[in-house]
Structure formats: C-alpha cells, structure tokens
C-alpha positions in Angstrom: -10.4 0.2 -36.8 -9.2 2.9 -34.4 -7.8 2.5 -30.5 -10.9 4.4 -29.1 -13.1 1.8 -31.1 -11.1 -1.2 -30.3 -11.3 -0.3 -26.8 -15.0 -0.4 -26.7 -14.2 -4.1 -28.1 -11.9 -5.0 -24.9 -14.3 -3.6 -22.2 -16.9 -5.8 -22.9 -16.1 -8.6 -20.6 -16.4 -6.2 -18.2 -19.7 -4.9 -18.7 -23.4 -6.1 -18.1 -23.2 -7.9 -15.4 -26.5 -8.2 -13.8 -27.8 -7.4 -10.3 -30.0 -10.5 -8.7 -33.2 -9.0 -7.7 -36.6 -9.9 -7.2 -38.9 -10.3 -3.5 -37.7 -14.4 -3.2 -35.3 -14.7 -0.3 -32.0 -16.3 -1.4 -30.9 -19.4 0.8 -28.2 -21.0 0.7 -25.5 -21.9 -3.1 -25.5 -25.6 -3.4 -23.3 -27.4 -6.5 -25.2 -28.2 -9.2 -23.9 -30.1 -12.7 -24.5 -28.7 -16.0 -23.7 -25.0 -17.2 -20.4 -23.6 -15.0 -22.0 -21.3 -13.6 -24.7 -23.0 -11.9 -22.7 -23.3 -9.0 -22.5 -19.4 -8.3 -26.8 -19.6 -8.8 -28.2 -20.0 -5.1 -31.3 -21.3 -4.6 -34.4 -19.2 -4.5 -37.3 -20.9 -2.1 -39.3 -20.3 1.0 -37.3 -22.0 4.0 -38.3 -25.5 4.3 -41.0 -26.2 6.8 -39.8 -25.7 10.5 -42.4 -28.7 11.4 -43.1 -31.3 9.6 -45.2 -34.3 10.1 -46.3 -37.6 7.9 -46.0 -37.4 4.0 -43.4 -40.3 4.3 -45.1 -41.9 1.5 -45.2 -39.1 -0.8 -42.1 -38.0 0.0 -40.2 -41.4 -1.0 -42.5 -41.6 -4.2 -40.9 -38.5 -5.0 -37.5 -39.5 -4.3 -37.3 -42.7 -5.7 -38.9 -41.5 -9.8 -36.6 -38.6 -9.2 -33.6 -40.8 -8.5 -34.5 -43.1 -11.7 -32.6 -42.7 -14.9 -34.5 -41.0 -17.3 -35.2 -41.0 -21.1 -34.3 -37.5 -23.1 -38.1 -35.7 -23.1 -39.7 -33.8 -21.2 -39.1 -32.8 -17.1 -40.6 -35.2 -14.8 -44.3 -33.0 -13.2 -45.2 -33.9 -10.1 -48.6 -32.2 -8.6 -49.3 -31.9 -5.2 -53.2 -31.3 -4.9 -55.5 -31.0 -1.4 -57.6 -28.2 -0.4 -56.6 -24.5 1.8 -54.7 -25.2 4.2 -54.1 -29.0 4.1 -50.1 -28.3 3.6 -49.3 -28.4 -0.2 -46.8 -25.9 0.1 -44.9 -27.0 2.8 -44.6 -30.6 1.4 -43.7 -28.9 -2.3 -41.3 -26.7 0.0 -39.8 -29.7 1.5 -39.7 -31.9 -1.6 -37.5 -29.3 -3.0 -35.1 -29.2 -0.7 -35.1 -32.7 -0.2 -33.9 -32.9 -4.1 -31.3 -30.1 -4.2 -29.7 -31.7 -1.2 -29.5 -35.4 -2.4 -29.4 -35.1 -6.5 -27.4 -31.2 -6.6 -30.8 -29.7 -8.8 -31.1 -25.5 -8.6 -34.3 -25.0 -7.3 -36.4 -22.1 -8.6 -39.8 -21.2 -6.9 -43.3 -19.3 -8.0 -46.7 -18.2 -6.3 -48.9 -18.2 -9.2 -51.1 -16.1 -7.0 -48.1 -13.1 -7.3 -48.7 -12.9 -11.2 -52.4 -13.3 -11.2 -54.2 -9.6 -11.0 -57.3 -11.1 -11.7 -58.0 -14.7 -13.1 -54.8 -16.1 -15.2 -51.7 -15.8 -14.2 -49.4 -13.8 -16.5 -47.1 -16.7 -18.1 -45.1 -14.1 -19.6 -44.4 -12.0 -16.1 -43.6 -15.6 -14.4 -41.0 -16.4 -17.0 -39.4 -12.7 -16.9 -39.0 -13.8 -13.0 -36.8 -16.8 -13.2 -35.1 -15.1 -16.5 -33.6 -12.5 -14.4 -33.0 -15.3 -11.7 -30.8 -16.5 -13.8 -29.1 -13.5 -14.4 -31.2 -12.3 -17.3 -31.9 -8.4 -16.9 -32.0 -5.9 -19.5 -32.2 -8.4 -22.2 -35.5 -9.7 -21.5 -37.5 -10.4 -24.4 -40.8 -8.2 -24.7 -42.9 -10.8 -26.7 -44.4 -13.9 -24.9 -42.9 -15.9 -27.9 -39.9 -14.9 -28.0 -39.4 -14.7 -23.9 -40.7 -18.5 -24.1 -37.4 -18.9 -26.3 -35.2 -17.5 -24.0 -36.8 -19.6 -21.2 -36.5 -22.6 -23.4 -32.6 -21.6 -24.1 -32.1 -21.1 -19.9 -33.7 -24.2 -18.7 -32.1 -26.2 -21.4 -29.2 -25.6 -19.5 -29.3 -26.7 -16.0 -30.8 -29.2 -13.9 -33.8 -27.6 -12.0 -36.3 -27.3 -9.8 -39.3 -25.3 -10.4 -42.0 -25.1 -7.5 -45.2 -24.2 -9.1 -47.5 -22.9 -6.6 -51.2 -22.5 -6.6 -51.4 -23.4 -10.2 -55.1 -23.5 -11.3 -54.8 -25.2 -14.6 -52.5 -27.4 -16.8 -52.4 -25.2 -19.6 -50.1 -22.5 -17.0 -47.5 -26.4 -15.9 -47.5 -27.0 -19.6 -46.6 -23.9 -20.4 -43.7 -22.7 -17.7 -42.3 -26.1 -18.6 -38.1 -26.2 -18.2 -36.8 -27.7 -21.6 -33.8 -29.9 -19.7 -35.5 -33.0 -19.4 -33.3 -33.8 -15.8 -35.1 -31.7 -14.4 -38.7 -31.9 -12.1 -41.2 -29.5 -11.8 -43.4 -30.1 -8.8 -46.8 -28.0 -9.1 -49.4 -27.3 -6.4 -53.1 -26.6 -6.4 -56.4 -27.3 -5.5 -58.3 -29.5 -8.1 -56.3 -32.3 -10.3 -54.3 -31.2 -13.1 -56.1 -32.7 -16.1 -55.1 -31.2 -18.4 -50.7 -31.2 -18.4 -50.5 -31.7 -21.9 -48.5 -35.3 -22.2 -50.3 -35.8 -18.2 -48.6 -35.4 -14.5 -45.6 -38.3 -14.1 -46.4 -38.5 -10.3 -49.9 -37.3 -8.4 -49.9 -36.6 -4.8 -53.2 -36.1 -3.2 -52.5 -34.6 0.2 -55.2 -34.8 2.9 -55.9 -34.2 6.6 -53.4 -35.3 8.7 -55.3 -38.2 10.9 -55.3 -38.0 14.3 -51.9 -39.7 15.6 -50.0 -37.4 13.1 -51.9 -33.7 14.2 -51.6 -34.2 17.6 -48.3 -35.1 17.4 -47.5 -31.6 14.9 -49.5 -30.1 17.8 -46.9 -31.0 20.7 -44.0 -29.8 18.5 -45.1 -26.9 17.6 -46.0 -26.2 20.8 -44.3 -26.9 23.7 -47.3 -27.4 26.9 -47.8 -30.1 29.2 -51.1 -29.4 29.4 -51.8 -32.1 26.0 -49.5 -34.6 27.8 -51.8 -34.3 31.2 -55.0 -34.1 29.3 -55.0 -36.4 26.4 -58.6 -36.5 25.8 -59.2 -33.2 25.7 -55.8 -33.1 23.4 -57.1 -35.4 21.1 -60.7 -32.9 21.1 -58.9 -29.8 20.0 -56.7 -31.7 17.5 -60.4 -33.6 16.2 -61.7 -30.1 16.0 -58.6 -28.5 14.2 -59.8 -31.4 11.5 -56.4 -32.0 10.7 -55.3 -28.9 8.9 -52.1 -27.6 9.7 -53.0 -24.5 9.1 -55.5 -24.5 12.1 -53.4 -26.3 14.6 -50.6 -23.5 14.1 -53.8 -21.0 15.3 -54.6 -23.3 18.1 -51.2 -23.7 19.5 -50.8 -19.9 19.6 -53.9 -19.8 21.3 -52.5 -22.5 23.9 -49.4 -20.7 23.9 -51.6 -16.8 24.9 -54.0 -19.1 27.6 -51.3 -20.6 29.5 -53.1 -20.6 32.6 -56.3 -22.1 31.3 -57.4 -25.7 31.5 -57.3 -27.6 28.4 -60.8 -28.8 29.0 -62.2 -25.5 29.1 -60.5 -24.2 26.1 -61.8 -27.0 24.0 -65.6 -26.8 26.0 -65.0 -23.2 24.6 -65.0 -24.7 20.9 -67.0 -27.4 21.6 -69.6 -24.5 22.2 -69.4 -22.7 19.3 -69.2 -26.1 17.4 -72.8 -27.6 18.7 -74.2 -24.2 19.5 -73.7 -22.0 17.0 -73.5 -24.8 13.9 -70.1 -23.0 13.0 -67.9 -25.3 10.6 -65.0 -27.2 12.2 -61.8 -25.5 11.9 -64.2 -21.6 11.7 -64.0 -22.9 15.6 -60.5 -22.2 15.7 -60.3 -19.5 13.9 -63.6 -17.7 16.1 -61.8 -18.1 19.2 -58.4 -16.7 17.9 -60.4 -13.7 17.2 -62.5 -13.3 19.9 -59.3 -12.6 22.0 -58.3 -10.1 19.8 -58.9 -6.1 21.1 -61.0 -3.9 19.6 -58.0 -2.5 17.0 -56.5 -5.9 16.1 -59.8 -7.0 15.6 -61.0 -4.3 13.6 -57.4 -4.3 11.3 -58.6 -8.6 11.0 -61.5 -7.6 9.6 -59.9 -4.1 7.5 -57.3 -6.6 5.8 -59.5 -8.1 3.0 -59.8 -4.5 1.6 -55.8 -4.4 1.3 -54.7 -4.8 -2.4 -52.2 -7.3 -3.6 -50.8 -10.5 -1.9 -48.3 -9.0 0.7 -49.5 -7.2 3.8 -47.0 -3.4 3.5 -47.4 -2.0 7.5 -47.0 1.4 6.3 -50.4 0.8 4.2 -51.6 -1.0 7.0 -51.6 2.6 9.4 -53.5 4.0 6.0 -56.0 1.1 6.0 -56.5 1.3 10.2 -56.8 4.8 10.2 -55.9 5.4 13.5 -51.8 6.3 13.6 -48.8 4.6 13.4 -48.6 3.5 17.1 -52.2 1.6 16.9 -51.5 0.2 13.5 -48.3 -1.4 14.6 -49.8 -2.9 17.9 -52.6 -4.1 15.8 -49.9 -5.7 13.5 -48.3 -7.4 16.4 -51.2 -9.0 17.7 -52.3 -10.1 14.9 -49.0 -12.1 13.9 -48.5 -13.3 18.1 -52.1 -15.1 17.5 -50.8 -16.5 13.8 -54.3 -15.0 11.9 -51.4 -12.9 9.8 -48.2 -15.4 8.9 -44.8 -13.1 9.0 -42.3 -14.6 6.5 -38.4 -15.5 6.5 -37.7 -12.1 4.6 -40.2 -10.3 6.7 -42.9 -9.6 5.0 -46.5 -10.1 6.2 -49.4 -12.4 4.2 -52.6 -13.5 5.2 -54.0 -17.1 4.6 -56.2 -17.6 1.8 -58.3 -19.6 4.1 -57.8 -16.7 6.9 -58.5 -14.1 4.3 -62.4 -15.9 3.6 -62.2 -16.5 7.3 -61.6 -12.7 7.9 -64.2 -11.4 5.3 -67.2 -13.4 6.9 -66.5 -11.8 10.0 -66.4 -8.6 8.1 -69.7 -9.5 6.9 -70.9 -10.5 9.8 -70.1 -7.4 11.5 -70.5 -4.6 8.4 -70.9 -1.2 8.5 -69.1 2.0 7.0 -65.5 0.7 8.5 -64.9 -1.1 4.9 -65.6 1.5 2.5 -63.6 4.2 4.5 -60.9 1.9 4.9 -60.8 0.9 1.7 -60.8 4.6 0.2 -57.7 5.2 2.8 -56.0 2.6 1.6 -56.1 3.2 -2.3 -55.5 7.0 -1.8 -51.9 5.7 0.0 -51.3 3.8 -2.5 -52.2 6.4 -5.5 -50.0 9.1 -3.6 -47.2 6.7 -2.9 -46.8 6.1 -6.3 -47.4 9.5 -7.8 -43.8 10.6 -5.3 -42.5 7.8 -7.2 -43.3 8.5 -10.5 -42.2 12.4 -9.8 -38.9 10.5 -8.5 -38.5 8.6 -11.7 -39.7 10.5 -14.8 -39.3 13.8 -13.1 -41.9 16.4 -14.8 -43.9 15.2 -17.4 -47.4 15.7 -18.3 -50.1 14.5 -16.4 -53.7 15.0 -15.1 -54.4 13.7 -12.1 -54.6 15.9 -8.9 -51.8 15.4 -6.7 -53.0 13.6 -3.2 -52.6 15.6 -0.2 -50.9 13.6 2.9 -53.6 11.6 4.4 -53.9 11.9 8.3 -52.6 9.3 10.6 -50.7 7.8 7.4 -47.3 9.1 6.9 -45.4 8.5 3.6 -43.2 6.0 2.8 -40.0 8.0 3.3 -37.0 8.5 0.8 -35.0 5.8 2.2 -38.3 3.4 2.2 -37.7 3.8 -1.6 -34.1 3.2 -1.3 -33.0 6.5 -1.5 -29.9 7.8 0.9 -28.6 11.5 0.7 -25.9 10.3 -1.6 -27.2 8.7 -4.3 -27.1 10.3 -7.6 -30.0 11.7 -10.0 -29.7 8.5 -12.0 -29.5 6.4 -8.9 -32.9 7.8 -7.1 -34.6 7.0 -10.4 -33.5 3.8 -10.4 -35.0 2.8 -6.9 -37.9 4.9 -7.3 -38.8 2.6 -10.6 -37.7 -0.3 -7.5 -40.3 0.5 -5.3 -42.7 0.7 -8.7 -41.6 -2.7 -9.5 -41.9 -4.3 -6.1 -45.7 -2.9 -5.5 -46.8 -3.2 -8.4 -48.8 -6.5 -7.7 -50.7 -3.8 -5.4 -51.1 -1.1 -7.6 -52.5 -3.3 -10.3 -55.0 -4.8 -7.8 -55.8 -0.6 -6.1 -56.9 0.2 -10.1 -59.5 -2.9 -10.3 -60.7 -2.4 -6.7 -61.3 1.2 -7.0 -62.9 1.0 -10.3 -65.1 -1.9 -8.8 -66.1 0.7 -6.2 -66.7 4.0 -8.0 -63.1 4.9 -7.2 -62.9 6.3 -10.5 -60.6 9.0 -10.2 -58.8 7.2 -8.4 -58.2 4.4 -10.4 -57.6 6.4 -13.8 -55.2 8.5 -11.7 -52.9 5.2 -10.5 -52.7 4.6 -14.1 -50.1 7.2 -14.8 -47.8 6.1 -12.8 -47.9 2.8 -13.8 -47.3 4.4 -17.0 -44.0 5.2 -15.9 -43.3 1.6 -14.3 -44.9 -0.3 -18.1 -42.0 1.6 -20.0 -39.6 0.0 -17.9 -41.6 -3.2 -17.3 -43.9 -3.9 -19.9 -45.8 -6.6 -18.8 -48.8 -7.2 -21.8 -51.6 -9.1 -20.1 -51.3 -6.9 -16.7 -50.9 -3.7 -18.2 -54.1 -4.0 -20.7 -56.0 -5.3 -18.3 -55.4 -2.3 -15.7 -55.2 0.1 -18.4 -58.8 -0.8 -19.9 -60.3 -0.2 -16.4 -57.9 3.0 -16.4 -59.7 4.2 -19.1 -63.6 2.9 -18.2 -63.2 4.4 -14.8 -62.0 8.3 -16.6 -65.0 7.2 -19.1 -67.7 6.7 -16.3 -65.5 9.3 -14.1 -67.2 12.0 -16.6 -64.1 14.3 -16.3 -61.9 15.7 -17.1 -61.9 15.0 -20.9 -57.6 15.0 -20.9 -58.1 12.0 -18.8 -60.1 9.8 -21.1 -57.9 11.2 -23.9 -54.5 10.2 -22.3 -55.9 6.9 -20.9 -57.0 5.9 -24.1 -53.2 6.2 -25.5 -51.6 4.8 -22.8 -53.8 1.4 -23.5 -53.2 1.8 -27.5 -49.6 1.2 -26.5 -49.7 -2.0 -24.9 -52.4 -3.7 -27.6 -50.7 -2.9 -30.4 -47.4 -4.3 -29.0 -49.8 -7.5 -28.6 -50.3 -7.5 -31.8 -54.2 -6.1 -31.7 -53.6 -3.6 -34.3 -57.8 -2.0 -34.9 -58.0 -2.4 -30.8 -55.1 0.5 -31.1 -56.5 2.3 -33.6 -60.0 2.3 -32.4 -58.5 3.7 -29.2 -56.4 6.4 -31.2 -59.1 7.5 -33.6 -61.5 8.3 -30.6 -58.8 9.9 -28.5 -58.6 12.2 -31.5 -61.6 12.9 -32.3 -61.4 14.0 -28.7 -58.5 16.0 -28.8 -60.0 18.0 -31.9 -62.5 19.5 -29.1 -59.5 20.5 -26.5 -59.0 24.5 -26.1 -55.5 26.1 -27.3 -53.7 26.0 -24.2 -50.1 25.2 -24.0 -51.0 22.0 -21.8 -54.3 21.2 -23.9 -52.1 21.7 -27.0 -49.5 19.2 -26.0 -51.8 16.6 -25.0 -53.2 17.0 -28.8 -49.8 16.7 -30.0 -49.0 13.0 -28.0 -51.9 11.8 -29.6 -50.9 12.6 -33.2 -47.6 11.0 -32.1 -48.8 8.3 -30.8 -51.2 7.7 -34.0 -47.4 7.7 -35.5 -46.3 4.8 -34.0 -49.3 2.6 -34.4 -48.4 3.6 -38.0 -45.0 2.9 -37.9 -45.8 -0.8 -35.7 -47.9 -1.7 -38.9 -45.0 -0.1 -41.7 -47.0 2.6 -42.4 -44.2 5.0 -42.5 -45.4 7.8 -45.1 -48.6 8.1 -42.4 -45.9 8.1 -39.3 -44.3 10.8 -41.5 -47.1 12.8 -41.3 -48.2 13.0 -37.9 -44.5 12.9 -36.7 -44.1 16.0 -38.7 -47.9 17.2 -37.5 -46.6 16.9 -34.1 -43.5 18.4 -34.1 -45.2 21.8 -35.1 -47.3 21.5 -32.1 -44.9 20.9 -30.1 -41.7 24.0 -31.6 -45.3 26.4 -31.8 -45.8 26.0 -27.8 -41.6 25.6 -27.1 -41.2 22.6 -26.0 -38.0 21.5 -26.7 -37.5 17.9 -26.3 -40.9 17.3 -27.6 -39.6 19.0 -31.0 -36.3 16.8 -31.1 -38.1 13.6 -30.1 -40.4 14.0 -32.9 -37.3 15.5 -35.7 -35.9 11.8 -34.7 -38.9 9.8 -35.3 -39.9 11.6 -38.6 -36.1 11.4 -39.8 -36.4 7.8 -38.5 -39.7 7.0 -40.6 -37.8 8.8 -43.5 -34.7 6.2 -43.6 -37.7 3.6 -44.2 -39.1 5.6 -46.9 -36.1 5.9 -48.7 -35.5 9.9 -48.3 -32.0 9.3 -47.3 -31.0 12.9 -47.4 -33.7 14.6 -45.8 -33.7 11.8 -42.8 -30.2 12.6 -42.4 -30.7 16.3 -41.9 -33.5 15.8 -39.3 -31.7 13.3 -37.8 -28.4 15.3 -37.6 -30.4 18.1 -35.8 -32.3 15.4 -33.7 -28.6 14.5 -32.5 -27.3 17.8 -31.7 -30.6 18.7 -30.3 -30.5 16.3 -28.2 -27.1 17.0 -26.9 -27.7 20.2 -26.0 -30.7 18.9 -23.3 -28.5 16.8 -21.8 -30.0 13.7 -22.9 -27.4 10.8 -22.9 -29.8 7.9 -23.7 -31.1 10.0 -26.6 -28.0 11.4 -27.5 -26.7 7.8 -28.6 -29.9 6.6 -30.0 -30.0 9.7 -32.5 -27.0 9.2 -33.5 -27.6 5.5 -34.2 -30.1 6.2 -36.5 -27.9 9.1 -38.0 -25.1 6.0 -38.4 -28.0 3.7 -40.6 -28.2 6.7 -42.4 -24.6 7.8 -43.4 -23.4 4.0 -43.6 -26.7 3.8 -46.9 -25.3 7.2 -48.5 -21.4 6.2 -48.3 -19.8 7.7 -45.2 -18.7 4.6 -43.5 -16.3 6.2 -41.0 -18.7 9.0 -39.7 -20.9 6.2 -39.4 -18.7 4.2 -37.5 -17.7 6.8 -35.2 -21.7 7.1 -34.5 -22.2 3.1 -33.8 -19.2 3.6 -31.4 -21.0 6.4 -29.4 -23.5 3.8 -29.1 -21.7 1.4 -27.4 -20.2 2.6 -24.9 -23.6 4.8 -24.0 -25.2 1.5 -23.7 -22.3 -0.2 -21.3 -22.4 3.3 -19.6 -26.6 2.6 -19.0 -25.7 -0.8 -18.4 -28.3 -1.6 -21.4 -27.6 -4.7 -23.0 -30.1 -5.1 -25.8 -29.0 -1.4 -27.3 -24.9 -2.9 -26.4 -25.9 -5.3 -28.9 -27.5 -3.5 -31.0 -24.2 -1.6 -31.0 -22.1 -4.8 -31.5 -24.2 -5.9 -34.8 -24.1 -2.9 -36.5 -20.3 -2.3 -35.9 -19.5 -6.1 -37.1 -21.7 -5.8 -40.2 -20.1 -2.1 -41.0 -16.6 -3.8 -40.4 -16.9 -6.6 -42.4 -18.6 -4.2 -45.6 -15.2 -2.1 -44.7 -13.4 -5.2 -45.4 -12.2 -5.2 -42.0 -12.5 -8.8 -40.6 -10.2 -8.9 -37.4 -12.8 -5.9 -36.8 -15.8 -7.9 -37.6 -14.6 -10.9 -35.6 -14.4 -9.2 -32.7 -17.4 -7.3 -32.7 -19.3 -10.6 -33.2 -17.7 -12.4 -30.4 -18.7 -9.6 -28.4 -22.0 -9.2 -29.3 -22.0 -13.5 -29.2 -21.4 -13.1 -25.1 -24.4 -10.5 -24.5 -26.6 -13.1 -26.2 -25.2 -15.6 -24.0 -25.9 -13.4 -21.0 -29.3 -13.0 -22.3 -30.5 -16.5 -23.0 -29.9 -16.5 -26.4 -31.4 -13.7 -27.8 -32.7 -13.2 -31.4 -32.7 -10.1 -33.1 -32.6 -6.4 -31.0 -35.1 -4.1 -32.4 -34.6 -0.2 -31.7 -35.8 0.4 -28.2 -38.7 2.6 -27.8 -38.3 6.6 -26.7 -40.5 7.4 -23.4 -43.4 9.1 -23.9 -44.1 12.0 -21.1 
C-alpha cells in the first residue's frame, strides 16, 4: 500500500462527524447509561410547561410503572388521549422531563403532524429525523425497510423516552417503537390507540380540568386581583372556559388586556354570547378575544387558515396580508399578545388546532375575496423564494416555469435569511440554500396541494421544480410521490406547456421506481416519451427529449435490463453531443460505461469511462470525477490492472471525505479492502475494513452501499 493511500486510511477518524440539524430545540444535556456517546447527546423536546396543574394521578402512574423492572421485550407504551386543547401535549412533555430527571433517559420529541402532508404520517421521514438526532446524517438509508433497520440499530443502544405527539393510529406507534426494552414511548392522540401491536401498557385519558384546578391554573397564568376580589365571577369565567387549558390561556390574556374593566362586565359579555347567540362554551372565549382585535389583526387571523404548513412564517405573513411589512408585523404581535397565536421557545409561531378551526369559522362568516387573494399571494411568495433557493443550490438548469417577479408589499427572503453571508464559498451558499428548502419543505409541499385544490395549477406544477432539487438530496418517497402526482395532474389540467407535463411525468417516475412501483414509472415515461416525440427541434426541446430518454434508461437500469439501458444512454448522449451540451454528453458516457460493465463489455466500458473521467475533471465536477473514477476502477480491477484501480479508488475516497459523504466513503473503503485482499496485502485490507466498520457504526449499522446516483437537471 502506497503512502498516500495509507494516509487516507489514517485520516478516517477525523472525517465525517455529523452536525446536529433540525427544527427542534436543543436543551440541557443529561447523562444516560447505554452507548458511551449518550452523555454527549442533548435532549430534544419542547421546554416543560411553565404552569402545570393537576394530573397528579397520571404522573404517579407513569413514574411508578417506569421504575419497575421490565423483562426483555418491547418498550413501555403509554397513551395520552383526549380532545383538542385539553393539555395532552403538555402532560406528555412534562412526563418526559420527569423521566429524564429521575431515571436518566435520553429524550426525543416528534410531532407526527409535522410529517403528515395529507393523511398518514411519513414514518420513514420521522425515522430520518430521529436518526439525524443521533448524528446519523449522510448515511441515512433511502428505503423505509432499510431505514427501519438503522433505527432499530440506533435505538437498541440506549434508554430512550420518545414522545410521539398527535398520533392518529396505533400502526404509527408500532412502526416507531424503539428496539430497546428499556425505552418508554409516550403517545398523544385524540382517540384510543386500540391497534398498537401488543396493546398499550398504560392508558391515560385526559379530561378537562375540574373547576378548582381550572381556577387555580387561571390564577397562576395571570396574577389579577379581580379574581380573588370577585370569586363568583372568577368561577363563571373558568366555567365558560370548559376546563380546557388552551381556553384558560386566552382568557388570561383577555384579562391582561382589559385591566380596568370589572370582572362582572367581562364575564357578562361571555355569558351573553352563550345565552343570546348560542355560541358553544369555549367559542365565546375565542370570539371575545377576536372582537377586540384591530382590523388588520382580525383580517390576518382569518387569513392564517390559508397559510401553508404547520408553522407561521413572518415573511410569508407579509404576503398573506398584503398590506406591507409594518402592518403584518403589528398584526402578528397583536395576535401573539392576545394568545390567539403561540410563539414557541425557538421563536417559531404556530396556530393551535382549536384556534385554526375557530379562525376558519370566522372566515366563513365574513367570507369575501380576501381568502382567495391571500392564498394566491402567499403561494406565489413561496414559489418565488423556492425558485431563488433552487437557483442558488442547483445553478443554471433546465426548468420550464416562468420566474415569479417580486411581489408588491411582500419583500423576498434576504440571502441572510437563507443563512448566506458575503464570506461564504459557493459550496457553502449551495448548502445553505438547500437547508432553506429543507426547513420550508412542509410549507412547500402543502403549497402544491393547496394550489391545485384551488385551481392555481401553474403555481402547483412550478413548485415541483425546486422540490425536485430538494428531493435529490432528501428523498422522502411517500411525500414526494404525492406531491409530484399532484404536480403532474396540475400540469395536465393547466393545458400547457407540454414541456411542463413531460417534465412532471419524469420527475414522478423516479420516486415511483425507487419505491418499487416499476410499472407505474414505466407508464409515466411511456407517456412522456410519446409527448417528447411531438416537440420541435430547438436546443431546449431536444435537451428535454434527451432527458426523457435518460430517465427511461435509468428505469431500465433499476430493473436490471442493462441492454435497454445502454441503448437509451447512447441515444441520449448523441442528442447532447449534437446540441453541444458537454455536461449531458459526459453524464451519458458515464452511464453507458456503467451499463456496458454490467453487460460484460469491459474493453468498451473502460474506454468510455476513461473518457467520462477526463471530461468530468475538465468540467470541474469533483464529485462526478470521483464517481466516474470509481466506475472505471471496477472495470480495471476486472481486467487485471489493480494498481490503476487502487489509485482511482483512493481518489474516490479522498473526494468522499472532502465532500463529507459517508456513503461514498464507505463504498470506497469496501472496494479498497477487497482489492487489497485480492492482491495479498492483508495488512491494508484489515485497515480499510476497520475504517469501514467505524463509518458503519456512525451510520447505524448500514448494510450494503449502492452507488449514489447523479443529479439530473
């Protein structure tokens, strides 16, 4: 083994450290038994509830059962059930904090509604978030089955409290159970989770607070002398809130706002709502707070039901309201002060489900053109920001949607909000633009669904173009199949341009075949191919035709039909060469060389891959240079040229570490270990295997590593 290769092995311990990402807040560190690195893992969950009242019986039952010795088997499963606003999440988070304090658990919190674009939660996405919290990043497996094995490997190492908020079925809980019997799962739901496999160990139904507890909670939230001076009115106020903590918080803010009014007057207003208008009990509290809003804040409250995704983005709100930054900022502040909008500890804003339903009812009563106008403004604002982030991440590439111009009274997200600074390198700018797309993905996917549902078909399919860039780095198959299906339907219903429909069919085909739905993918590509044959001869149209042929070849590759794949890659390459697209021609040469390798045509494969390797290097494409070199090394190894193969594998290893790609690092280390063993260098083979084992351990027991696919633009 030469010195350069030996240095690549010795450097492995310093490379590939994962960086903690994600929207959840990092709190203080608790030591926990289990894996040694657990002492370095922070809790990731919301802060404990500041004002917590009652629930003593539920707390003692959980702490008691958690303290008992448990036989080997599955984790302890606790379900917390009740209606909206009753305090299920507060209880679950409080229990997690108590368990961490008293029994030294590592804690993780996931709101399943954040992973539920429309219907069932994307459990592979949830497992991905949890694995990233355990510092498994680039080594995340793509398929749900393989990712589940990674999840079991990671959760089997530690005692974990996992809070699963807003579960809708026992199946969701079953699929996310940690593999350690020492773990505890606390799941909240509006319904009984009767279908958890093996049953729930402890059911905690949560009802409204009884009057004494509700009154005490109100006094703890707001220190108001009127409550003690007029206990009868205070009791009436708590009765009107129905024992729901969410309603009590709004009532407290109402009291703070009207410091000089008599309590009898305030409760009388609520009583009138109940008696005269027949408003349901808690509805009167919401209505009273709403009626005190200024016109802009009232309009925004009604419009918030049109805001996509689970979180309220202040910049998007400016577009939603359409009255400028100052008006939007003032309206947001007013809603937060009125407790009609919650500001989380990490600064994000969220509209409680109860209040979202109330805002929708208010919007229905006062319906007009404002909802449709606000919806269109906010969707176009998100589309414009996504197009800007896409341009930063992917650079010039083949897209078909017209760029959205700046929106009046709705400024763009500045580069600093993407996280970009003047000192960032191009690579850092690309990474930060991708991070923005990841942070906003729930809103962007929701925009596609909402746009299509309300006839904004051009916006719906246009949003799928930047989401393609995001998908190539974050392949969440369930979510992206749903969204790209909607994008295809939107392009079809919009009636043009044909290029958009062709592109949407190609984009949909890839996640379909990656999910194993080969026939569905073939149908999309057959229709895309037929449409592409009707295109003209402009450079842009010919490039799209070549792209369709390439997608068809990739599907054949996924099916193992290498002869058909080779035919398509060769045809696509000819078109790229004719239109002078050097990158496209190089990529097809690479793909053709790989297909010929599988067909056993090694001499021709070596020639093509050598050419692709040189072209990628000339184009300054570092990662593709490494990938073409790796593919060429496989061929050289088979034709008896091990020294050249070793040098190329080493080049791939160095690039994988430079680009912080553990998956490609592992692939190179495995190849180097096998080649060293074949050439009789057992010392080197052992060193490479040791390095590969360390990478696998970081990746949660990663199994086979396939070659990462190139991005197609």
